[in-house]
C-alpha positions as CSV (number, residue, x, y, z in Angstrom):
1,M,-31.3,-22.8,-33.3
2,P,-31.1,-22.6,-37.1
3,L,-32.7,-20.0,-39.4
4,V,-33.3,-20.2,-43.0
5,V,-34.3,-17.5,-44.7
6,S,-34.8,-17.6,-48.8
7,T,-36.6,-14.3,-49.5
8,P,-36.3,-10.8,-48.5
9,L,-39.7,-10.8,-47.8
10,A,-39.4,-13.7,-45.6
11,A,-36.3,-12.3,-44.2
12,K,-38.4,-9.2,-43.3
13,R,-40.8,-11.4,-41.5
14,L,-38.4,-13.5,-39.9
15,D,-36.8,-9.9,-38.1
16,N,-40.3,-9.4,-36.9
17,S,-40.6,-12.6,-35.1
18,A,-39.8,-13.8,-31.8
19,L,-37.3,-16.3,-33.3
20,A,-35.3,-14.0,-34.8
21,T,-35.1,-11.8,-32.0
22,Y,-34.2,-14.6,-29.7
23,A,-31.6,-15.7,-32.1
24,R,-30.1,-12.3,-32.2
25,A,-29.8,-12.6,-28.5
26,R,-28.8,-16.1,-28.3
27,I,-26.0,-14.7,-30.5
28,A,-24.9,-12.3,-28.6
29,D,-24.8,-13.9,-25.8
30,G,-22.4,-16.7,-27.5
31,L,-20.0,-13.4,-28.6
32,K,-20.2,-12.2,-24.9
33,D,-21.8,-9.1,-26.0
34,S,-23.8,-8.8,-22.5
35,A,-25.4,-5.1,-23.9
36,S,-26.6,-6.4,-27.2
37,A,-27.8,-9.8,-25.4
38,V,-29.9,-7.9,-23.2
39,S,-31.9,-5.5,-25.6
40,S,-32.7,-8.8,-27.7
41,Y,-33.9,-10.8,-24.6
42,N,-35.7,-8.0,-23.5
43,A,-37.8,-7.7,-26.9
44,A,-37.9,-11.8,-27.2
45,L,-39.6,-11.6,-23.8
46,T,-41.9,-9.0,-24.9
47,L,-42.8,-11.0,-28.1
48,A,-42.7,-14.5,-26.5
49,S,-43.1,-14.4,-22.5
50,D,-44.8,-17.4,-22.0
51,A,-42.0,-19.5,-23.9
52,T,-40.0,-21.6,-21.4
53,T,-36.8,-21.4,-23.4
54,V,-37.0,-17.7,-24.0
55,A,-37.7,-16.5,-20.4
56,F,-35.3,-18.8,-18.8
57,R,-32.5,-17.2,-21.4
58,A,-33.7,-13.7,-20.9
59,Y,-33.3,-14.4,-16.9
60,R,-30.0,-15.7,-17.1
61,A,-28.9,-12.6,-19.4
62,G,-30.3,-10.1,-17.4
63,V,-28.4,-11.5,-14.0
64,D,-25.2,-11.7,-16.0
65,G,-25.8,-8.4,-17.6
66,G,-26.6,-6.9,-14.5
67,D,-30.5,-6.0,-15.7
68,Y,-32.4,-6.0,-13.0
69,R,-35.7,-5.4,-15.1
70,L,-34.8,-8.0,-17.4
71,A,-33.9,-10.5,-14.9
72,L,-36.8,-9.6,-12.7
73,R,-39.3,-9.8,-15.6
74,A,-37.9,-13.2,-16.8
75,A,-37.9,-14.5,-13.2
76,Q,-41.8,-13.7,-13.1
77,A,-42.7,-15.2,-16.2
78,L,-41.0,-18.5,-15.1
79,D,-42.6,-18.0,-11.9
80,R,-46.0,-18.0,-13.6
81,L,-44.7,-21.2,-15.6
82,D,-44.0,-22.6,-12.3
83,I,-40.4,-23.6,-13.1
84,V,-38.2,-21.1,-11.2
85,P,-35.0,-21.9,-10.7
86,P,-33.6,-21.7,-7.1
87,D,-31.6,-18.4,-7.7
88,A,-34.7,-16.7,-10.0
89,R,-36.4,-17.8,-6.6
90,L,-34.5,-15.8,-4.2
91,L,-34.5,-12.7,-6.6
92,L,-37.9,-12.8,-6.6
93,Y,-37.5,-12.4,-2.9
94,I,-35.0,-9.8,-3.3
95,S,-38.2,-7.8,-5.2
96,A,-40.6,-8.2,-2.7
97,V,-37.7,-6.6,0.0
98,R,-36.9,-3.9,-2.2
99,D,-40.7,-3.3,-2.5
100,R,-40.9,-3.4,0.9
101,D,-44.0,-5.9,0.5
102,W,-43.4,-7.9,3.6
103,T,-46.3,-10.1,2.9
104,T,-44.5,-11.3,-0.5
105,A,-41.2,-11.6,0.9
106,R,-42.3,-14.2,3.5
107,K,-44.4,-16.1,0.8
108,R,-41.0,-15.9,-1.3
109,L,-39.1,-17.3,2.0
110,D,-41.0,-19.9,2.1
111,Q,-41.0,-21.3,-1.3
112,M,-37.0,-21.1,-0.9
113,H,-37.5,-23.5,2.2
114,S,-38.8,-26.4,0.3
115,Q,-35.8,-26.0,-2.2
116,D,-32.5,-27.5,-0.9
117,A,-30.0,-24.5,-3.0
118,F,-30.7,-22.2,-0.6
119,S,-32.8,-23.2,2.2
120,F,-29.9,-22.6,4.4
121,L,-30.5,-18.8,3.9
122,V,-34.2,-18.7,5.3
123,P,-33.6,-18.2,8.6
124,M,-31.1,-15.7,8.6
125,L,-33.1,-13.8,5.8
126,G,-36.6,-14.1,7.9
127,S,-34.6,-13.0,10.8
128,W,-34.5,-9.3,9.1
129,L,-38.3,-9.9,8.1
130,A,-39.1,-10.5,11.6
131,Q,-37.4,-7.4,13.0
132,V,-39.3,-4.9,10.2
133,T,-42.6,-6.5,11.1
134,Q,-42.3,-7.2,14.8
135,N,-42.9,-10.3,14.5
136,D,-41.3,-12.4,17.7
137,V,-39.4,-15.1,15.6
138,Q,-36.6,-16.6,17.2
139,E,-33.0,-16.3,15.6
140,S,-31.4,-19.2,14.0
141,V,-27.8,-18.2,14.1
142,D,-26.2,-21.0,11.0
143,G,-23.1,-22.9,11.8
144,S,-21.2,-21.0,8.7
145,A,-19.2,-17.9,9.2
146,Y,-22.5,-16.2,7.8
147,G,-24.8,-16.8,10.6
148,P,-22.3,-14.9,13.4
149,E,-22.1,-12.0,11.0
150,N,-25.5,-12.1,10.4
151,H,-26.6,-12.1,14.0
152,A,-23.9,-9.2,14.7
153,L,-25.4,-7.1,12.2
154,L,-29.2,-7.9,13.2
155,A,-28.1,-7.3,17.0
156,I,-26.9,-3.7,16.3
157,E,-29.8,-3.3,14.5
158,R,-32.0,-4.2,17.2
159,G,-30.2,-1.7,19.4
160,Q,-28.2,-4.7,21.1
161,Y,-24.9,-2.8,20.6
162,A,-22.7,-4.6,23.1
163,Q,-23.9,-8.5,21.8
164,G,-22.8,-7.0,18.3
165,V,-19.9,-5.8,19.0
166,T,-19.0,-8.7,20.8
167,V,-19.7,-10.8,18.0
168,V,-17.6,-8.6,15.5
169,R,-14.7,-8.1,18.0
170,S,-14.8,-12.6,18.0
171,L,-14.7,-13.2,14.5
172,W,-11.9,-10.4,13.9
173,P,-8.9,-12.8,15.0
174,T,-10.1,-15.6,13.1
175,D,-9.8,-13.8,9.7
176,P,-8.6,-9.9,9.7
177,I,-8.9,-9.6,6.0
178,R,-12.6,-10.6,5.7
179,A,-13.4,-9.3,9.3
180,R,-12.5,-6.2,7.8
181,T,-15.7,-6.0,5.8
182,L,-18.0,-7.1,8.6
183,R,-16.3,-4.0,10.9
184,L,-17.0,-1.9,8.1
185,A,-20.9,-2.6,8.1
186,A,-20.8,-2.7,12.0
187,A,-19.2,0.4,12.6
188,S,-21.8,2.3,9.9
189,G,-24.6,0.7,11.7
190,L,-23.5,2.0,14.8
191,A,-22.6,5.0,13.3
192,V,-26.3,5.7,12.4
193,R,-27.6,4.7,15.8
194,K,-25.5,7.5,17.3
195,Q,-23.1,5.2,19.0
196,R,-20.3,6.5,17.5
197,G,-17.3,5.9,19.9
198,L,-18.4,2.0,19.7
199,A,-18.3,2.4,16.2
200,L,-14.9,4.0,16.0
201,S,-13.7,1.3,18.0
202,L,-14.1,-1.2,15.4
203,L,-12.3,1.0,13.2
204,T,-8.5,0.7,13.8
205,G,-5.9,-0.2,11.8
206,D,-4.4,1.1,8.4
207,D,-6.5,-0.1,5.6
208,P,-7.4,2.9,3.5
209,S,-11.0,1.9,3.9
210,V,-11.0,1.8,7.4
211,I,-9.2,5.1,7.4
212,A,-11.7,6.7,5.2
213,A,-14.6,5.3,7.5
214,R,-13.1,6.4,10.6
215,S,-12.8,10.0,9.1
216,A,-16.3,10.0,8.0
217,I,-17.9,8.5,11.2
218,S,-15.7,11.0,13.3
219,R,-17.0,14.2,11.0
220,G,-20.9,12.6,11.4
221,K,-20.8,11.7,7.8
222,R,-23.3,8.6,7.0
223,T,-21.1,5.8,4.8
224,R,-23.2,4.1,2.0
225,V,-22.1,0.5,3.5
226,V,-25.1,0.2,6.5
227,V,-26.9,-3.0,6.8
228,D,-30.0,-1.9,8.3
229,T,-33.1,-3.3,5.9
230,P,-33.8,-7.0,4.9
231,A,-32.7,-5.9,1.4
232,R,-29.1,-4.8,2.5
233,A,-28.8,-7.5,5.0
234,T,-29.8,-10.1,1.8
235,A,-27.1,-8.0,-0.5
236,F,-24.2,-8.3,2.4
237,L,-25.0,-12.3,2.6
238,L,-24.6,-13.0,-1.2
239,A,-21.6,-10.7,-1.8
240,R,-20.1,-12.8,1.1
241,M,-21.2,-16.0,-0.5
242,A,-20.0,-14.5,-3.8
243,G,-16.4,-13.9,-2.7
244,D,-16.1,-17.3,-1.2
245,L,-17.4,-18.9,-4.4
246,A,-14.8,-17.2,-6.1
247,M,-11.9,-18.2,-3.7
248,Q,-13.2,-21.4,-4.3
249,G,-13.0,-21.5,-8.1
250,S,-17.2,-21.5,-8.5
251,V,-16.8,-18.3,-10.8
252,R,-20.3,-18.9,-12.4
253,S,-22.0,-19.2,-9.4
254,A,-20.0,-16.5,-7.7
255,I,-21.2,-14.2,-10.5
256,T,-24.9,-15.0,-10.3
257,L,-25.0,-14.5,-6.2
258,A,-22.5,-11.2,-6.8
259,R,-25.2,-10.0,-9.3
260,L,-28.1,-10.8,-7.2
261,A,-26.3,-8.7,-4.2
262,T,-26.3,-5.7,-6.8
263,F,-29.6,-5.5,-7.3
264,A,-30.6,-6.0,-3.6
265,D,-28.3,-2.9,-2.9
266,P,-27.4,-1.2,-5.8
267,D,-26.0,1.8,-3.9
268,N,-23.5,-0.2,-2.0
269,P,-20.0,0.0,-3.6
270,Q,-18.8,-2.6,-1.2
271,V,-21.3,-4.6,-2.9
272,A,-20.3,-3.6,-6.4
273,L,-16.6,-4.5,-5.6
274,A,-17.5,-7.8,-4.7
275,A,-19.1,-8.4,-8.0
276,A,-16.2,-7.0,-9.9
277,T,-13.8,-9.3,-7.9
278,S,-16.3,-12.3,-9.2
279,F,-16.1,-11.2,-12.6
280,D,-12.2,-10.9,-12.4
281,A,-11.7,-14.2,-11.1
282,A,-13.3,-15.5,-14.2
283,D,-11.0,-13.5,-16.0
284,R,-14.0,-11.3,-17.6
285,H,-12.2,-7.9,-17.3
286,R,-14.9,-5.7,-19.3
287,E,-17.6,-6.2,-16.4
288,A,-15.2,-6.0,-13.7
289,L,-13.8,-2.6,-14.8
290,A,-17.2,-1.5,-15.5
291,L,-18.0,-2.6,-11.8
292,A,-15.1,-0.9,-10.4
293,D,-15.2,2.3,-12.2
294,P,-18.1,4.0,-10.6
295,V,-16.7,2.9,-6.8
296,R,-13.9,5.5,-7.5
297,R,-16.2,8.1,-6.3
298,S,-16.7,6.1,-3.1
299,P,-14.7,8.1,-0.2
300,L,-14.2,4.5,1.8
301,F,-13.2,2.3,-1.3
302,A,-12.1,4.5,-4.0
303,D,-9.0,3.1,-3.4
304,A,-10.0,-0.5,-3.7
305,A,-11.4,0.8,-6.6
306,V,-8.6,2.6,-8.2
307,S,-6.3,-0.7,-7.5
308,M,-8.8,-3.1,-9.2
309,R,-9.3,-0.7,-12.5
310,I,-5.2,-1.1,-12.8
311,D,-5.6,-4.8,-12.7
312,Q,-8.1,-5.0,-15.0
313,L,-6.5,-2.6,-17.6
314,D,-3.7,-4.9,-17.7
315,A,-5.4,-7.7,-18.3
316,L,-7.6,-5.7,-20.9
317,G,-3.7,-5.4,-22.6
318,R,-4.0,-1.7,-21.6
319,F,-0.8,-1.6,-20.0
320,D,0.1,2.1,-20.7
321,E,-3.0,3.4,-19.1
322,A,-2.6,0.9,-16.3
323,Y,1.1,1.9,-15.6
324,A,0.3,5.8,-15.8
325,E,-2.6,5.4,-13.5
326,A,-0.1,3.0,-10.9
327,R,3.0,5.5,-11.2
328,P,1.4,8.4,-9.2
329,R,0.4,5.5,-6.1
330,A,4.1,4.5,-5.7
331,A,5.1,7.4,-3.5
332,R,2.3,6.9,-1.5
333,S,3.8,2.9,0.1
334,T,6.4,0.6,-0.4
335,A,3.1,-1.9,-1.9
336,D,2.3,0.3,-4.8
337,L,5.9,0.5,-5.3
338,A,6.1,-2.9,-5.6
339,R,3.1,-3.1,-7.7
340,L,4.5,-1.0,-10.1
341,G,7.3,-3.6,-10.5
342,D,5.1,-6.4,-10.9
343,L,3.0,-4.5,-13.8
344,A,6.4,-3.9,-15.8
345,A,7.9,-7.2,-15.3
346,R,4.2,-8.8,-16.5
347,H,5.8,-6.6,-19.7
348,S,9.2,-7.5,-19.6
349,R,10.3,-4.1,-18.6
350,Y,12.6,-5.9,-16.0
351,A,15.4,-3.1,-15.6
352,E,12.1,-0.8,-14.6
353,A,10.8,-3.6,-12.3
354,A,14.1,-4.0,-10.7
355,S,14.4,-0.4,-10.3
356,H,10.9,-0.2,-8.7
357,Y,11.7,-3.0,-6.4
358,R,15.4,-1.9,-4.9
359,S,13.6,1.1,-4.6
360,A,10.6,0.0,-2.1
361,I,13.7,-2.3,-0.7
362,S,15.6,0.6,0.2
363,A,12.1,2.5,1.6
364,L,11.9,-0.3,4.2
365,G,15.3,-1.4,4.9
366,E,17.4,-3.9,3.5
367,D,17.0,-5.8,6.9
368,K,13.0,-5.2,7.3
369,A,12.2,-6.4,3.5
370,G,10.7,-9.7,2.8
371,G,11.4,-12.6,0.8
372,D,8.9,-12.0,-1.8
373,L,10.3,-8.6,-2.5
374,W,13.9,-10.0,-2.6
375,L,12.9,-12.7,-4.7
376,A,10.7,-10.2,-7.4
377,L,13.9,-8.3,-7.4
378,G,16.1,-11.5,-8.2
379,N,13.3,-12.4,-10.7
380,A,13.3,-9.3,-12.8
381,L,17.6,-9.4,-12.4
382,D,17.3,-13.0,-13.5
383,L,15.0,-12.1,-16.3
384,G,16.8,-8.4,-17.6
385,G,20.0,-11.0,-18.2
386,D,21.8,-9.7,-14.8
387,W,22.3,-12.7,-13.0
388,T,25.5,-11.4,-11.3
389,S,23.3,-9.1,-9.6
390,A,20.1,-11.5,-9.7
391,R,22.2,-14.3,-7.5
392,P,22.8,-12.4,-4.4
393,A,19.1,-11.0,-4.7
394,L,17.9,-14.5,-4.6
395,E,20.0,-16.0,-2.0
396,R,19.3,-13.1,0.4
397,A,15.4,-13.9,-0.2
398,R,16.4,-17.8,0.8
399,K,17.5,-16.6,3.8
400,L,14.2,-14.7,4.8
401,S,12.1,-17.4,3.2
402,P,13.8,-21.0,3.2
403,D,11.1,-22.9,2.2
404,D,9.5,-20.7,-0.7
405,P,9.2,-23.1,-3.7
406,R,9.1,-20.4,-6.2
407,L,12.7,-19.2,-4.9
408,L,13.9,-22.5,-4.3
409,N,13.3,-23.3,-8.0
410,Q,14.3,-19.8,-9.4
411,L,17.9,-19.9,-7.5
412,G,18.3,-23.8,-8.3
413,Y,17.6,-23.4,-11.8
414,G,19.3,-20.1,-12.4
415,M,22.4,-21.9,-11.0
416,V,22.1,-25.5,-13.4
417,V,21.8,-23.1,-16.9
418,R,24.8,-21.5,-15.7
419,G,26.7,-24.4,-14.5
420,E,27.0,-22.8,-11.1
421,D,27.5,-25.7,-8.3
422,V,25.3,-28.2,-9.6
423,T,25.2,-30.3,-7.0
424,R,24.0,-27.2,-4.1
425,A,21.2,-26.3,-7.4
426,L,20.0,-30.3,-6.8
427,V,19.7,-30.1,-3.2
428,L,17.4,-26.5,-3.6
429,L,15.3,-28.0,-6.4
430,R,14.7,-31.7,-4.6
431,R,13.1,-29.3,-1.5
432,A,11.2,-27.4,-4.1
433,N,9.8,-30.5,-5.6
434,D,9.2,-32.3,-2.3
435,L,7.1,-28.8,-1.5
436,Q,5.4,-28.8,-4.3
437,P,5.3,-32.3,-6.1
438,E,2.7,-31.9,-9.0
439,N,4.7,-28.4,-10.0
440,A,5.5,-29.0,-13.7
441,A,7.9,-25.9,-13.6
442,I,9.9,-27.2,-10.9
443,I,9.8,-30.7,-12.0
444,D,11.2,-30.0,-15.2
445,S,14.1,-28.0,-13.7
446,L,14.8,-31.0,-11.4
447,G,15.2,-33.0,-14.4
448,W,17.2,-30.5,-16.2
449,A,19.4,-30.6,-13.2
450,E,19.7,-34.3,-12.8
451,Y,20.7,-34.3,-16.7
452,R,23.6,-31.6,-16.6
453,A,24.8,-33.3,-13.3
454,G,24.9,-36.7,-15.4
455,D,21.9,-38.9,-14.5
456,V,20.3,-38.9,-18.0
457,E,18.6,-41.9,-17.0
458,R,16.8,-40.1,-13.9
459,A,16.9,-36.8,-15.5
460,T,14.4,-39.2,-18.4
461,V,12.2,-40.0,-16.3
462,I,11.8,-36.9,-14.2
463,L,10.9,-34.7,-17.5
464,E,8.8,-37.3,-19.1
465,R,6.6,-36.6,-15.7
466,A,7.0,-33.0,-16.3
467,R,5.3,-33.2,-19.6
468,T,2.9,-35.5,-18.6
469,L,1.7,-32.5,-15.9
470,D,2.4,-29.9,-18.8
471,P,2.3,-31.4,-22.4
472,A,1.9,-28.0,-24.2
473,E,5.0,-26.2,-22.1
474,P,8.0,-25.9,-24.9
475,D,10.8,-25.5,-22.2
476,I,9.8,-29.1,-21.0
477,A,9.4,-30.4,-24.5
478,E,12.7,-29.1,-25.5
479,H,14.6,-30.5,-22.3
480,L,13.1,-33.7,-23.0
481,G,14.6,-33.7,-26.4
482,D,17.7,-32.8,-25.6
483,V,18.1,-35.7,-22.8
484,Y,16.5,-38.5,-25.4
485,W,18.9,-37.4,-28.0
486,A,21.8,-37.6,-25.2
487,R,20.5,-41.4,-24.7
488,G,20.5,-42.3,-28.6
489,R,16.7,-42.1,-28.6
490,H,17.2,-39.5,-32.2
491,I,13.4,-39.8,-33.3
492,D,11.9,-39.2,-30.0
493,A,14.3,-36.2,-29.5
494,R,13.2,-34.7,-32.7
495,Y,9.9,-35.1,-32.4
496,A,9.9,-33.6,-28.6
497,W,11.6,-30.6,-30.1
498,S,9.2,-30.2,-32.9
499,A,6.4,-30.2,-30.1
500,A,8.6,-27.5,-28.3
501,R,8.7,-25.3,-31.5
502,I,4.9,-25.1,-32.0
503,G,4.8,-23.1,-28.6
504,A,8.2,-21.9,-28.8
505,I,9.1,-18.1,-28.5
506,A,10.3,-16.4,-31.6
507,A,13.6,-16.2,-29.8
508,A,13.9,-20.0,-29.0
509,I,12.8,-21.1,-32.7
510,T,15.9,-20.9,-34.7
511,R,17.3,-23.0,-31.9
512,L,14.9,-25.5,-32.3
513,E,14.8,-25.6,-36.3
514,T,19.1,-26.3,-35.7
515,K,18.4,-29.2,-33.8
516,I,15.8,-30.6,-35.4
517,D,18.1,-30.6,-38.5
518,R,21.3,-31.7,-36.9
519,G,20.8,-32.8,-33.9
520,L,23.3,-32.2,-30.8
521,P,26.8,-31.8,-31.2
């Protein structure tokens, strides 16, 4: 929306207008300045609560920025204007159950039922309303994973403990990682109901959050992940959906549902981490860090929160802080040692990375260390310039993970560029290509191997396909330029090398400039 200000007096009038306030909010929005956007949208909504665009934008800013009051004010304004988006209707329901206004909550559910987007949630949410209002409503178990989980938690709330535990146990083997969240919530509900033995029976394993929950419940301490009200049940369900959407790449929707989950149960550390994960999936690391940081005070999720914090600090370019926080944790487990290696490797500190990977392998025992760890060691050694040590590590990894395309590519390409048994390297790279036929890096390696093996025509076809898949990758462009030159296509070669120069690392620029100027010997 353009703003034209010709005089200081006009500027003053405009600063005091809804238009100027709304414009400031939009600018802050565009700059991803959530705090400024929320503040300006709050002011704009006060000045123009009947403006559809202002209310809609304010609602989105409130949800995105985690400001419950702004989001709710805007949703209520949209409700008065009779243009409520489906997720805003869900927020209006959350507001009602937070206020324990069951009549309004039922009305909001009825409105949701008429809309396609979230109508499938209505039976599950309605069953919790029926529980608190003592209405005899038949529970409907949704056919997705959400229905059985909701049923298990509701059964525990109803005092049907054996039934709830049976459902949890039935879901456990199908997805142990997902089931961990359900186990924690179910065990917390059982503990509140004085069913400590049943609660502890669900808390087996060595995951830090499970161990912490086991300790807390054994000592009679309450956790903050119990699901025993309609609001908390809503939060659990929405956090679940947000995690699934983030895994599927639908990060915008994931963030919306995760924020709504935090509005429904603002004190639940498990919900806060789900929201942090959604922002992380969207590469919005500042918001993820802000959500994860308070969770470090949670006895159950402090470990996961610190882990999330390390990842976000690294993603924000604060490597020294991330490394400093990760280092003392390395003494706890081989996984933490390997993670420290990963941090070092991502920042080209390959000698340190290799040292950490070696320590992890030594702690596990060479025969028990998996292929991923040996691959990480081989990769760090290779990138650090020690191919003599890297190749045995990669060969060891291949014995453990013979069909890992990353490994086949790393080993095969390393052999090709050093002129070691190109025939065997081709076998490895062809297998990698069979496993991942759309992977541009593997196709590039295979094309380069064909070139080094003397089949220039075949190499050209393969490398041109790699360039189609990843036209901006400088290594592919340089390899293609070399192959073009070998076929006498000198103009095409120089064009490819010039393209490679645009994205090349500093160490490669001189080499590329020499090729552009003089060609190949």
